[in-house]
Structures are given as C-alpha cells and as structure tokens.
N, CA, C and O atoms as a MOPAC input file, in Angstrom:
PM7 MOZYME 1SCF
protein

 N     89.04000 1    64.12200 1    -4.19900 1
 C     89.25100 1    63.40300 1    -5.47200 1
 C     87.55600 1    63.12300 1    -5.57300 1
 O     86.78000 1    62.26100 1    -5.15900 1
 N     87.48400 1    64.12200 1    -6.21200 1
 C     86.33300 1    62.96200 1    -7.69800 1
 C     86.13000 1    61.89800 1    -8.14300 1
 O     86.94400 1    61.08300 1    -7.70900 1
 N     85.16600 1    61.33800 1    -9.06200 1
 C     84.90900 1    60.25000 1    -8.90400 1
 C     86.06300 1    59.92400 1   -10.17100 1
 O     86.24500 1    60.51400 1   -11.23600 1
 N     86.74100 1    58.74500 1    -9.58000 1
 C     87.65000 1    57.94400 1   -10.51300 1
 C     87.48000 1    56.79500 1   -11.23300 1
 O     86.36900 1    56.32300 1   -10.98900 1
 N     88.32000 1    55.91700 1   -12.28700 1
 C     88.63000 1    55.26200 1   -12.70500 1
 C     89.81600 1    54.15400 1   -12.35300 1
 O     90.95600 1    54.10200 1   -12.81600 1
 N     89.13000 1    53.22500 1   -11.31500 1
 C     89.82000 1    52.56500 1   -10.59900 1
 C     90.94500 1    51.90900 1   -11.24700 1
 O     90.39500 1    51.47800 1   -12.26000 1
 N     91.73100 1    51.67900 1   -11.29400 1
 C     93.26600 1    51.30600 1   -12.45000 1
 C     94.73700 1    51.38800 1   -11.66900 1
 O     95.80200 1    51.09000 1   -12.21100 1
 N     94.62500 1    51.75800 1   -10.56500 1
 C     95.95300 1    51.67300 1    -9.55700 1
 C     96.01000 1    51.51700 1    -8.00100 1
 O     96.71100 1    52.11300 1    -7.18300 1
 N     95.25900 1    50.73700 1    -7.86700 1
 C     94.31400 1    50.71800 1    -6.33000 1
 C     96.09200 1    50.12400 1    -6.41400 1
 O     96.70000 1    49.81800 1    -7.43900 1
 N     96.67400 1    50.10000 1    -4.80000 1
 C     97.46800 1    49.43600 1    -4.17700 1
 C     97.56400 1    48.33700 1    -2.84700 1
 O     97.56700 1    48.55600 1    -1.63500 1
 N     97.64700 1    46.96500 1    -3.69100 1
 C     97.61400 1    45.95200 1    -2.34800 1
 C     98.44700 1    45.68000 1    -1.75700 1
 O     99.27000 1    45.62800 1    -2.67000 1
 N     99.20200 1    45.33900 1    -0.56000 1
 C    100.22000 1    44.40100 1    -0.30500 1
 C     99.72200 1    43.32500 1     0.93500 1
 O     99.16700 1    43.50400 1     2.01900 1
 N    100.04400 1    42.53300 1     0.45600 1
 C     99.33800 1    40.93400 1     1.57700 1
 C    101.25200 1    40.75000 1     2.68900 1
 O    102.45100 1    40.64200 1     2.43400 1
 N    100.72400 1    40.79300 1     3.38300 1
 C    102.18400 1    40.00100 1     4.23600 1
 C    103.51600 1    40.67000 1     3.92600 1
 O    104.56400 1    40.07700 1     3.66900 1
 N    103.30000 1    42.20900 1     3.99400 1
 C    104.51600 1    42.95800 1     3.70100 1
 C    104.64900 1    42.64100 1     1.79700 1
 O    104.90500 1    43.53200 1     0.98700 1
 N    104.54100 1    42.00000 1     1.64100 1
 C    104.47900 1    42.38000 1     0.09900 1
 C    103.71000 1    43.01500 1    -1.27200 1
 O    102.52800 1    42.84100 1    -0.97500 1
 N    103.72300 1    43.56200 1    -2.41800 1
 C    103.27900 1    44.43800 1    -2.86300 1
 C    102.76500 1    43.20200 1    -3.47400 1
 O    103.26700 1    42.09100 1    -3.30400 1
 N    101.79200 1    43.44900 1    -4.15500 1
 C    100.74300 1    42.34000 1    -5.22900 1
 C    100.31800 1    43.15100 1    -6.65400 1
 O     99.99900 1    42.72000 1    -7.76200 1
 N    100.47400 1    44.68100 1    -6.05600 1
 C     99.37900 1    45.51200 1    -7.39900 1
 C     99.51300 1    44.66500 1    -8.89800 1
 O     98.56000 1    44.33700 1    -9.60400 1
 N    100.76800 1    44.44400 1    -9.14000 1
 C    100.66100 1    44.28700 1   -10.25100 1
 C     99.41100 1    42.65300 1   -10.75000 1
 O     98.78600 1    42.46200 1   -11.79300 1
 N     99.49000 1    41.89900 1    -9.63700 1
 C     98.69000 1    40.98600 1    -9.75600 1
 C     97.22400 1    40.93400 1    -9.47300 1
 O     96.52400 1    39.99700 1    -9.08900 1
 N     96.94500 1    42.12800 1    -9.74800 1
 C     95.37000 1    41.75800 1    -8.73400 1
 C     94.68000 1    42.53100 1    -9.58600 1
 O     95.12000 1    43.67400 1    -9.70300 1
 N     93.28900 1    42.12100 1   -10.51000 1
 C     92.65600 1    42.23400 1   -11.43400 1
 C     91.85500 1    43.04400 1   -10.63000 1
 O     91.81100 1    44.26500 1   -10.77800 1
 N     91.20800 1    42.42300 1    -9.77100 1
 C     90.30400 1    43.72200 1    -8.49300 1
 C     90.04000 1    42.83000 1    -6.89700 1
 O     90.18800 1    41.67700 1    -6.49200 1
 N     89.63900 1    43.95400 1    -6.42300 1
 C     90.00600 1    43.79700 1    -5.20900 1
 C     88.91200 1    45.17400 1    -4.30100 1
 O     88.71400 1    46.35300 1    -4.59800 1
 N     88.43500 1    44.36900 1    -3.21000 1
 C     86.70600 1    44.34400 1    -2.17300 1
 C     87.05200 1    44.29600 1    -0.92000 1
 O     87.01800 1    43.18500 1    -0.39100 1
 N     87.49000 1    45.50900 1    -0.07800 1
 C     87.29500 1    45.18200 1     1.18700 1
 C     86.47700 1    45.73400 1     1.63400 1
 O     86.28400 1    46.94600 1     1.53800 1
 N     85.76000 1    44.85500 1     2.28100 1
 C     84.15200 1    45.00800 1     2.76500 1
 C     84.32900 1    44.77600 1     4.08300 1
 O     84.82200 1    43.75100 1     4.55400 1
 N     83.60700 1    46.48300 1     5.18500 1
 C     83.85700 1    46.48300 1     6.22000 1
 C     82.07800 1    46.58300 1     7.14200 1
 O     81.22400 1    47.06200 1     6.39600 1
 N     81.72900 1    46.32800 1     8.08300 1
 C     80.19000 1    46.19500 1     8.39000 1
 C     80.48900 1    45.93600 1     9.70100 1
 O     81.47200 1    45.37700 1    10.18600 1
 N     79.27900 1    46.52900 1    10.34100 1
 C     79.31900 1    46.55500 1    11.93400 1
 C     77.41900 1    45.30000 1    12.08100 1
 O     76.53600 1    45.47300 1    11.24100 1
 N     77.27200 1    44.39900 1    13.06000 1
 C     76.15900 1    43.74200 1    13.16500 1
 C     75.12400 1    44.54100 1    13.86400 1
 O     75.54400 1    45.17600 1    14.83200 1
 N     74.20500 1    44.61900 1    13.66200 1
 C     73.05000 1    45.42700 1    13.97800 1
 C     72.09600 1    44.96200 1    15.25000 1
 O     71.06700 1    44.33000 1    15.01200 1
 N     72.37500 1    45.21100 1    16.26600 1
 C     71.65800 1    45.06200 1    17.45000 1
 C     70.40200 1    45.72400 1    17.48200 1
 O     70.25600 1    46.89200 1    17.11900 1
 N     69.51700 1    45.01500 1    17.89900 1
 C     68.08800 1    45.81200 1    18.30200 1
 C     67.83300 1    45.99900 1    19.28500 1
 O     67.63700 1    44.96100 1    19.91700 1
 N     67.68400 1    47.10900 1    19.96800 1
 C     67.30300 1    47.96600 1    21.18900 1
 C     65.81100 1    48.64900 1    21.36600 1
 O     65.52000 1    49.65900 1    22.00600 1
 N     64.80700 1    47.62200 1    20.46100 1
 C     63.75200 1    48.59100 1    20.79000 1
 C     63.09100 1    47.84000 1    22.22300 1
 O     63.51600 1    46.71300 1    22.47700 1
 N     62.33100 1    48.29200 1    22.91000 1
 C     61.47000 1    48.87500 1    23.75100 1
 C     59.96800 1    48.84200 1    23.77500 1
 O     59.43600 1    49.36100 1    22.79300 1
 N     59.52400 1    48.56100 1    24.28800 1
 C     57.90600 1    49.03300 1    24.71600 1
 C     58.23500 1    50.97100 1    24.39300 1
 O     57.30800 1    51.59500 1    23.87800 1
 N     59.14600 1    51.49800 1    24.63100 1
 C     59.12300 1    52.68000 1    25.16400 1
 C     59.36100 1    53.19900 1    23.83600 1
 O     59.65200 1    54.39200 1    23.92300 1
 N     59.35300 1    52.68300 1    22.33900 1
 C     60.03200 1    53.27600 1    22.53000 1
 C     59.29900 1    54.09400 1    20.68400 1
 O     60.04900 1    54.37800 1    19.75000 1
 N     57.36700 1    54.32800 1    20.65200 1
 C     56.95700 1    55.22600 1    19.77700 1
 C     56.45400 1    54.00800 1    19.01500 1
 O     55.33600 1    54.47100 1    18.78900 1
 N     56.41900 1    52.67100 1    18.38200 1
 C     56.03400 1    52.17500 1    17.57400 1
 C     56.78000 1    51.49300 1    16.00900 1
 O     56.63000 1    50.95200 1    14.91400 1
 N     57.94300 1    52.25700 1    17.37100 1
 C     59.76800 1    52.69900 1    15.91700 1
 C     60.77600 1    51.46300 1    16.78600 1
 O     60.75900 1    51.06400 1    17.95000 1
 N     61.75400 1    51.06000 1    15.39000 1
 C     63.01500 1    50.25800 1    16.05100 1
 C     63.52900 1    51.13900 1    16.75000 1
 O     63.28800 1    52.34400 1    16.82300 1
 N     64.34400 1    50.42100 1    17.33600 1
 C     66.07900 1    50.96500 1    17.09900 1
 C     66.84800 1    50.30800 1    17.34300 1
 O     66.51300 1    49.34600 1    18.03400 1
 N     68.28700 1    50.41900 1    16.94200 1
 C     68.73600 1    50.02800 1    16.89900 1
 C     70.29000 1    50.75100 1    17.62400 1
 O     70.44300 1    51.85300 1    18.15200 1
 N     71.36500 1    49.55300 1    17.37300 1
 C     73.11300 1    50.08900 1    17.39600 1
 C     73.58400 1    48.75400 1    17.22700 1
 O     73.32800 1    47.57700 1    17.48000 1
 N     75.04400 1    50.12200 1    16.23300 1
 C     75.79400 1    48.85700 1    16.12400 1
 C     76.41200 1    47.70800 1    16.79300 1
 O     75.80600 1    47.70700 1    17.86400 1
 N     77.68500 1    46.20200 1    16.85300 1
 C     77.58200 1    45.49700 1    17.59900 1
 C     78.97700 1    44.98200 1    17.15400 1
 O     79.92200 1    45.72700 1    16.89600 1
 N     79.00100 1    43.73800 1    17.09800 1
 C     80.89100 1    44.06800 1    16.67700 1
 C     80.99100 1    44.21900 1    15.14900 1
 O     80.11800 1    44.19000 1    14.28200 1
 N     82.15300 1    44.36800 1    15.09200 1
 C     82.60700 1    44.67400 1    13.75800 1
 C     82.90900 1    43.56300 1    12.99600 1
 O     82.94900 1    42.57200 1    13.72600 1
 N     83.22400 1    43.20500 1    11.40500 1
 C     83.91900 1    42.16300 1    10.82200 1
 C     84.09400 1    43.07200 1     9.03500 1
 O     83.62100 1    44.09800 1     8.54700 1
 N     84.87600 1    42.16200 1     8.63600 1
 C     85.22800 1    42.34600 1     7.46800 1
 C     86.17200 1    42.20300 1     6.28300 1
 O     87.29600 1    42.62800 1     6.01600 1
 N     85.32800 1    41.48800 1     5.72100 1
 C     86.41400 1    40.27300 1     4.13500 1
 C     87.42200 1    42.07300 1     3.17100 1
 O     87.26700 1    43.27800 1     2.97300 1
 N     88.24200 1    41.07800 1     2.96000 1
 C     89.09900 1    41.23500 1     1.74300 1
 C     89.11600 1    40.57500 1     0.85500 1
 O     89.72700 1    39.52700 1     1.06300 1
 N     88.39700 1    40.76500 1    -0.86400 1
 C     88.06400 1    39.69600 1    -1.73000 1
 C     89.45800 1    40.49300 1    -3.11200 1
 O     90.02000 1    41.43900 1    -3.66500 1
 N     89.29200 1    39.45600 1    -2.95300 1
 C     90.37100 1    40.08800 1    -4.69900 1
 C     90.68900 1    38.40400 1    -5.37700 1
 O     90.73500 1    37.27200 1    -4.89700 1
 N     90.88200 1    39.08700 1    -6.91100 1
 C     90.89300 1    38.12000 1    -7.47300 1
 C     92.71000 1    38.43900 1    -8.38500 1
 O     93.40000 1    39.39500 1    -8.74000 1
 N     92.73600 1    37.61800 1    -8.39000 1
 C     94.86300 1    37.37900 1    -8.56700 1
 C     94.99700 1    36.74300 1   -10.33800 1
 O     94.42000 1    35.69300 1   -10.62000 1
 N     95.48900 1    37.20900 1   -10.99200 1
 C     96.08300 1    36.89100 1   -12.25800 1
 C     97.19800 1    35.54400 1   -11.25600 1
 O     97.95500 1    35.79200 1   -10.31800 1
 N     96.92300 1    34.23800 1   -11.86800 1
 C     97.48600 1    33.06500 1   -11.06000 1
 C     98.95200 1    33.44000 1   -11.92800 1
 O     98.99400 1    33.83300 1   -13.09300 1
 N    100.28500 1    33.16800 1   -10.89200 1
 C    101.33600 1    32.69200 1   -11.59500 1
 C    101.75900 1    31.64100 1   -10.62900 1
 O    101.16500 1    31.36800 1    -9.58700 1
 N    102.89900 1    31.04800 1   -11.09900 1
 C    103.60300 1    30.05400 1   -10.34400 1
 C    104.71900 1    30.57100 1   -10.68600 1
 O    105.60600 1    29.83700 1   -10.25000 1
 N    105.18300 1    31.51200 1   -11.27700 1
 C    107.07300 1    31.74100 1   -11.02400 1
 C    107.30100 1    32.44700 1    -9.59300 1
 O    106.52500 1    33.11900 1    -8.91300 1
 N    108.40700 1    32.12700 1    -9.41300 1
 C    109.06300 1    33.07100 1    -8.15200 1
 C    108.64900 1    34.15900 1    -8.05300 1
 O    108.35000 1    34.95200 1    -8.94600 1
 N    108.58100 1    34.32800 1    -6.35400 1
 C    108.12800 1    35.57400 1    -5.93700 1
 C    106.43300 1    35.74600 1    -6.67100 1
 O    106.49500 1    36.84900 1    -7.21200 1
 N    105.46800 1    35.36000 1    -6.84200 1
 C    104.47900 1    35.78200 1    -7.40300 1
 C    103.70300 1    35.37400 1    -6.96800 1
 O    104.13700 1    34.83900 1    -5.94800 1
 N    101.82000 1    35.10400 1    -7.10400 1
 C    100.85700 1    34.34900 1    -6.61700 1
 C    101.27800 1    33.61900 1    -5.97900 1
 O    101.57400 1    33.99100 1    -4.84400 1
 N    101.42600 1    32.77600 1    -6.20900 1
 C    101.32200 1    31.06800 1    -5.94400 1
 C    102.61900 1    30.55800 1    -5.12300 1
 O    102.57000 1    29.71100 1    -4.23100 1
 N    103.95800 1    31.30900 1    -5.63500 1
 C    104.64200 1    31.35200 1    -4.12200 1
 C    104.52700 1    32.18300 1    -2.92800 1
 O    104.80000 1    31.98900 1    -1.74300 1
 N    104.06700 1    33.11500 1    -3.54900 1
 C    102.90000 1    34.34800 1    -2.24000 1
 C    102.22800 1    34.04900 1    -1.19500 1
 O    102.33500 1    34.55400 1    -0.07700 1
 N    101.26000 1    32.91400 1    -1.67000 1
 C    100.53700 1    32.74600 1    -1.03000 1
 C    100.22700 1    31.66200 1    -0.30700 1
 O     99.42700 1    31.47000 1     0.60900 1
 N    101.20600 1    30.80300 1    -1.03000 1
 C    100.98600 1    29.51200 1     0.10700 1
 C    101.53600 1    29.09400 1     1.10700 1
 O    101.43900 1    28.19100 1     1.93800 1
 N    102.16600 1    29.98400 1     0.84300 1
 C    103.05000 1    29.64800 1     2.61200 1
 C    102.74600 1    30.34900 1     3.92800 1
 O    103.21800 1    30.24800 1     5.06100 1
 N    101.32700 1    31.45700 1     3.11100 1
 C    100.52200 1    32.12000 1     4.33600 1
 C     99.21300 1    31.09100 1     4.08800 1
 O     98.20500 1    31.79000 1     4.18800 1
 N     99.08200 1    30.58900 1     3.98500 1
 C     97.87700 1    29.43100 1     4.15100 1
 C     97.96200 1    29.08300 1     5.66000 1
 O     98.82600 1    28.51500 1     6.32800 1
 N     96.28000 1    29.84100 1     6.07600 1
 C     96.16500 1    29.06400 1     7.57500 1
 C     97.08100 1    30.43900 1     7.67700 1
 O     98.20400 1    30.34200 1     7.18400 1
 N     96.76700 1    31.53000 1     8.18400 1
 C     97.84100 1    32.04500 1     9.38900 1
 C     96.91400 1    33.71000 1     8.79300 1
 O     96.19500 1    34.03200 1     7.84700 1
 N     97.39700 1    34.25600 1     9.80600 1
 C     96.69700 1    35.79500 1    10.00600 1
 C     98.55500 1    37.08200 1     9.53800 1
 O     99.62900 1    37.24300 1    10.11600 1
 N     98.07500 1    37.51600 1     8.54200 1
 C     99.32700 1    38.25700 1     8.32000 1
 C     98.45400 1    39.44700 1     7.94200 1
 O     97.26700 1    39.38000 1     7.62000 1
 N     99.43000 1    40.88000 1     8.05000 1
 C     98.57800 1    42.84700 1     7.56200 1
 C     98.75600 1    42.10800 1     6.26200 1
 O     99.19700 1    41.03100 1     5.86000 1
 N     98.14500 1    43.31400 1     5.75300 1
 C     97.49700 1    43.91800 1     4.52400 1
 C     97.64500 1    45.78300 1     4.42400 1
 O     97.91700 1    46.64400 1     5.26100 1
 N     97.43800 1    45.80300 1     3.51900 1
 C     97.11600 1    47.38900 1     3.29500 1
 C     96.89200 1    47.58300 1     1.64600 1
 O     97.55300 1    47.21100 1     0.67700 1
 N     95.41200 1    48.48500 1     1.81500 1
 C     94.42300 1    48.72900 1     0.79600 1
 C     94.90600 1    50.25000 1     0.21600 1
 O     95.15700 1    51.13600 1     1.03400 1
 N     95.01900 1    50.49500 1    -1.19700 1
 C     94.56000 1    52.35800 1    -1.19400 1
 C     93.91900 1    52.19000 1    -2.37500 1
 O     93.87000 1    51.15500 1    -3.04000 1
 N     93.30900 1    53.49400 1    -2.67300 1
 C     92.58100 1    53.43500 1    -4.04200 1
 C     93.90500 1    54.08900 1    -5.15700 1
 O     93.86800 1    54.22200 1    -6.38000 1
 N     94.49600 1    54.25900 1    -4.63800 1
 C     95.63900 1    55.02900 1    -5.94400 1
 C     97.49200 1    54.15800 1    -5.21400 1
 O     97.99000 1    53.39500 1    -4.38600 1
 N     97.73300 1    55.01400 1    -6.28100 1
 C     99.48200 1    54.48500 1    -5.22400 1
 C     99.59800 1    56.22100 1    -5.06400 1
 O     99.52600 1    56.58600 1    -3.89100 1
 N     99.73500 1    57.11900 1    -5.88900 1
 C     99.40400 1    58.85200 1    -4.97600 1
 C    100.24900 1    58.55400 1    -2.87400 1
 O     99.62400 1    57.69000 1    -2.25900 1
 N    100.78500 1    58.84900 1    -2.50900 1
 C    100.79500 1    59.15700 1    -1.16800 1
 C     99.17100 1    59.36400 1    -0.35100 1
 O     98.03700 1    59.77600 1    -0.59100 1
 N     99.91600 1    58.81500 1     0.64800 1
 C     98.14000 1    58.75600 1     1.34800 1
 C     97.60800 1    59.47000 1     1.98800 1
 O     98.18700 1    59.29200 1     3.06000 1
 N     96.76200 1    60.32800 1     2.18700 1
 C     96.09000 1    61.80500 1     1.98500 1
 C     94.41900 1    61.62000 1     2.76800 1
 O     94.01700 1    60.45800 1     2.82900 1
 N     93.81400 1    62.33600 1     3.14000 1
 C     92.67100 1    62.67500 1     2.75100 1
 C     91.85600 1    62.28100 1     1.25000 1
 O     90.82100 1    61.61500 1     1.26700 1
 N     92.28800 1    62.63600 1     0.35000 1
 C     91.78000 1    61.61300 1    -0.97300 1
 C     92.23300 1    60.78700 1    -1.35400 1
 O     92.03200 1    60.50400 1    -2.53600 1
 N     93.24300 1    59.81800 1    -0.38600 1
 C     93.78900 1    58.64200 1    -1.39900 1
 C     93.59400 1    57.92700 1     0.33300 1
 O     94.57200 1    58.36200 1     0.94100 1
 N     92.89300 1    57.19500 1     1.14200 1
 C     93.15200 1    57.12700 1     2.31300 1
 C     93.78300 1    55.20000 1     2.18000 1
 O     93.77000 1    54.37900 1     1.26300 1
 N     94.20700 1    55.17400 1     3.44300 1
 C     95.36100 1    53.66200 1     3.88100 1
 C     95.00300 1    52.78900 1     4.48000 1
 O     95.48800 1    52.55200 1     5.58600 1
 N     93.85300 1    51.89300 1     3.83000 1
 C     93.06800 1    50.42600 1     4.75800 1
 C     93.99100 1    49.51400 1     5.23600 1
 O     94.89800 1    48.95100 1     4.62400 1
 N     93.70600 1    49.44100 1     6.24800 1
 C     94.71800 1    48.34700 1     6.53000 1
 C     94.36200 1    48.12500 1     8.01400 1
 O     93.89800 1    48.81200 1     8.92400 1
 N     95.03900 1    46.10400 1     7.75000 1
 C     94.66400 1    45.69800 1     9.08500 1
 C     95.06500 1    44.28800 1     9.45100 1
 O     96.00600 1    44.32400 1    10.24400 1
 N     94.73300 1    43.21900 1     9.19200 1
 C     94.78800 1    41.78400 1     9.49900 1
 C     93.98500 1    40.74300 1     8.51900 1
 O     92.82200 1    40.93900 1     8.16800 1
 N     94.49800 1    40.00100 1     8.26200 1
 C     93.13700 1    38.92400 1     7.27600 1
 C     93.94100 1    36.90100 1     7.13400 1
 O     94.89500 1    36.39100 1     6.54700 1
 N     92.91400 1    36.44400 1     7.99000 1
 C     93.05200 1    35.14000 1     7.68400 1
 C     93.04900 1    34.40900 1     6.24700 1
 O     92.24600 1    34.04300 1     5.38900 1
 N     94.07800 1    34.41800 1     6.44100 1
 C     94.37200 1    33.52100 1     4.56600 1
 C     93.39500 1    32.16100 1     4.88800 1
 O     93.69000 1    31.35900 1     5.77400 1
 N     92.19600 1    32.03100 1     4.03500 1
 C     91.25300 1    30.26500 1     4.80300 1
 C     91.43500 1    29.68600 1     3.45200 1
 O     91.25800 1    28.49300 1     3.20600 1
 N     91.84900 1    30.70800 1     2.46100 1
 C     92.14700 1    29.73200 1     1.35800 1
 C     93.14600 1    30.37000 1     0.56000 1
 O     93.77000 1    31.36300 1     0.93300 1
 N     93.30200 1    29.76600 1    -0.59800 1
 C     93.86300 1    30.27700 1    -1.67600 1
 C     93.89000 1    29.76500 1    -3.28300 1
 O     94.50300 1    30.22000 1    -4.24800 1
 N     93.00700 1    28.67700 1    -3.16400 1
 C     92.43000 1    28.72600 1    -5.26500 1
 C     93.15800 1    28.36000 1    -5.46900 1
 O     92.68800 1    28.53900 1    -6.59300 1
 N     94.73800 1    27.57400 1    -5.71200 1
 C     95.69500 1    27.17500 1    -6.53200 1
 C     95.09000 1    27.42300 1    -8.28300 1
 O     95.46700 1    28.19600 1    -9.16400 1
 N     93.88900 1    26.26300 1    -8.23900 1
 C     94.04400 1    25.95200 1    -9.60500 1
 C     92.73000 1    26.48200 1   -10.03200 1
 O     92.25500 1    26.35400 1    -8.90400 1
 N     91.53800 1    27.07000 1   -10.85200 1
 C     90.10500 1    27.48100 1   -11.25700 1
 C     90.55000 1    28.34100 1   -12.65800 1
 O     91.25100 1    29.32900 1   -12.88000 1
 N     89.75200 1    27.41200 1   -13.46000 1
 C     89.44300 1    27.82700 1   -14.49000 1
 C     88.94900 1    26.83500 1   -15.46300 1
 O     88.59500 1    25.70500 1   -15.12700 1
 N     88.92900 1    27.34200 1   -16.85800 1
 C     88.40000 1    26.67900 1   -17.90000 1
 C     89.25500 1    26.82800 1   -19.60600 1
 O     89.82700 1    27.84500 1   -19.99900 1
 N     89.13800 1    25.69300 1   -20.28200 1
 C     90.50500 1    25.73100 1   -21.47300 1
 C     90.08100 1    27.26500 1   -22.05600 1
 O     88.92300 1    27.67000 1   -22.16200 1
 N     91.25700 1    27.98700 1   -22.39500 1
 C     91.11500 1    28.98200 1   -23.15600 1
 C     90.83400 1    30.05900 1   -22.30100 1
 O     90.33700 1    31.05500 1   -22.82400 1
 N     91.10300 1    30.06600 1   -20.79600 1
 C     90.55700 1    31.48900 1   -20.26300 1
 C     91.50900 1    31.79700 1   -20.02300 1
 O     92.46300 1    31.16400 1   -20.47500 1
 N     91.71800 1    32.98200 1   -19.15100 1
 C     92.92000 1    33.50500 1   -19.12900 1
 C     92.88100 1    32.73800 1   -17.15900 1
 O     91.85300 1    32.36400 1   -16.59400 1
 N     94.00400 1    32.72200 1   -16.67800 1
 C     94.58000 1    31.86800 1   -15.09700 1
 C     94.61800 1    32.78300 1   -14.41800 1
 O     95.30800 1    33.79600 1   -14.52700 1
 N     93.18500 1    32.24200 1   -12.94500 1
 C     93.49700 1    33.78000 1   -12.12900 1
 C     92.67300 1    32.59600 1   -10.74300 1
 O     92.34800 1    31.41600 1   -10.87400 1
 N     92.56400 1    33.39400 1    -9.64700 1
 C     92.25000 1    32.84400 1    -8.85000 1
 C     91.75200 1    34.39000 1    -7.74000 1
 O     92.09700 1    35.52600 1    -7.41100 1
 N     90.99800 1    33.62100 1    -7.60600 1
 C     89.76200 1    34.57100 1    -6.62000 1
 C     89.41000 1    34.33500 1    -5.21400 1
 O     88.57800 1    33.43600 1    -5.09600 1
 N     89.95300 1    35.09800 1    -3.65000 1
 C     89.84300 1    34.55400 1    -2.33700 1
 C     88.63600 1    35.63400 1    -2.04500 1
 O     88.00300 1    36.52400 1    -2.61300 1
 N     88.72000 1    35.08900 1    -1.02000 1
 C     88.21500 1    35.95000 1    -0.06300 1
 C     88.92400 1    35.76100 1     1.56800 1
 O     89.49200 1    34.78500 1     2.05700 1
 N     88.70200 1    36.78100 1     2.00600 1
 C     89.56600 1    36.76200 1     3.41000 1
 C     89.03000 1    37.16200 1     4.69100 1
 O     89.27100 1    38.36500 1     4.79300 1
 N     88.35600 1    36.70400 1     5.83100 1
 C     87.84200 1    37.56900 1     6.99100 1
 C     88.82200 1    38.18500 1     7.53400 1
 O     89.95400 1    37.71400 1     7.42800 1
 N     88.55000 1    39.56900 1     8.34600 1
 C     89.59700 1    40.53600 1     8.67500 1
 C     89.78500 1    40.20000 1     9.81600 1
 O     88.62100 1    40.23000 1    10.21600 1
 N     90.65700 1    39.75100 1    11.07600 1
 C     90.95300 1    39.91500 1    11.96000 1
 C     91.48500 1    40.85000 1    12.78200 1
 O     92.69900 1    41.01900 1    12.90400 1
 N     90.40800 1    41.64700 1    13.52100 1
 C     90.96000 1    42.61700 1    14.31900 1
 C     90.52100 1    43.62000 1    13.75800 1
 O     89.79900 1    43.41100 1    12.78300 1
 N     90.73300 1    44.73500 1    14.07200 1
 C     91.08400 1    46.24000 1    13.77900 1
 C     90.83600 1    46.59200 1    12.46400 1
 O     91.82100 1    45.92700 1    12.14400 1
 N     90.20100 1    47.27400 1    10.76600 1
 C     90.84500 1    47.62600 1    10.44500 1
 C     90.58200 1    49.35200 1    10.60400 1
 O     89.68700 1    50.05200 1    11.07900 1
 N     91.99500 1    49.60900 1     9.87100 1
 C     92.15200 1    51.12500 1    10.38700 1
 C     91.74100 1    51.45200 1     9.11700 1
 O     91.21300 1    50.93100 1     8.13400 1
 N     92.43600 1    53.14100 1     9.72500 1
 C     91.40600 1    54.03100 1     7.87700 1
 C     92.14700 1    54.83400 1     8.22400 1
 O     91.84000 1    55.53100 1     9.19100 1
 N     93.46600 1    55.03400 1     7.51400 1
 C     94.77900 1    56.62600 1     8.44400 1
 C     94.90600 1    57.46700 1     6.62700 1
 O     94.77700 1    56.93500 1     5.52500 1
 N     95.24400 1    59.14100 1     7.05000 1
 C     94.92300 1    59.87400 1     6.22300 1
 C     95.61400 1    60.45900 1     5.51300 1
 O     95.35100 1    61.15500 1     4.53200 1
 N     97.23200 1    60.00500 1     6.33500 1
 C     98.91200 1    60.78300 1     6.55700 1
 C     99.90800 1    59.77800 1     6.41200 1
 O    101.09900 1    60.07000 1     6.52100 1

C-alpha cells in the first residue's frame, strides 16, 4: 500500500465495532529510553529500550441511542477491554496490519461541547499489556 487517504479505519472496542462513530484515531506505542553510557563509551551516549507502553486516542461522534457511543463506553468505564485497529476495512495483510491489545478505559467524557458545535467526545486510554501487530 502506498500513501493513502485515512478514511476507512476499523476500530473495535470490547468486541464492538465502533467504526461509524470514529472521527479520528491514534495508536501510539513507545519504549522507555534507558541510558547505559559508561566511561569506555568514547564520549558518546549509549541506550537500550526499556518498558513499553501505549495509548489509544479516539474522537467519537457522541450518540446516546442504544448500541451507540454512550451505551457502549459507559458500561466498560474503569475496566480493561480488548481493542483492534486496522488502517482500512480490507482483509488483514502485510499492507493492512491489524494492531490489537487491551486498554484501560480511564475516561468516557460523556458531555463536552459548545452551542451549535458537533457533539463529540475525545478519550485517551493507556494500553495494558502487549500490543501486537498481525499481518495475516
């Protein structure tokens, strides 16, 4: 897959596909930077990767109808649930990998907005455990 327009991402949370409610989604995964520099390093710093962590950030359209945003997120508030995320709705492949893992639903942000604006809610959830990348 070459450059593409990000219009078809697929997000599931707690086995519920929320794609039609997602305006934006970001998965960040990073490793701690642990310095291992010693006197014999020739004046250069050396480093190794430490503990890994991640964050799933989503902006949802806000909807209070059955099976929509609020009805899906409110019951899982404060719990660890599974997620999957793919760049497009095509089959999982080397050019359309699926990322999966667990997140701790630390916030649900039920109401936020201003008069006349589109009703959205933005959340940022830390990953819990391993985030994997599947290509098949």
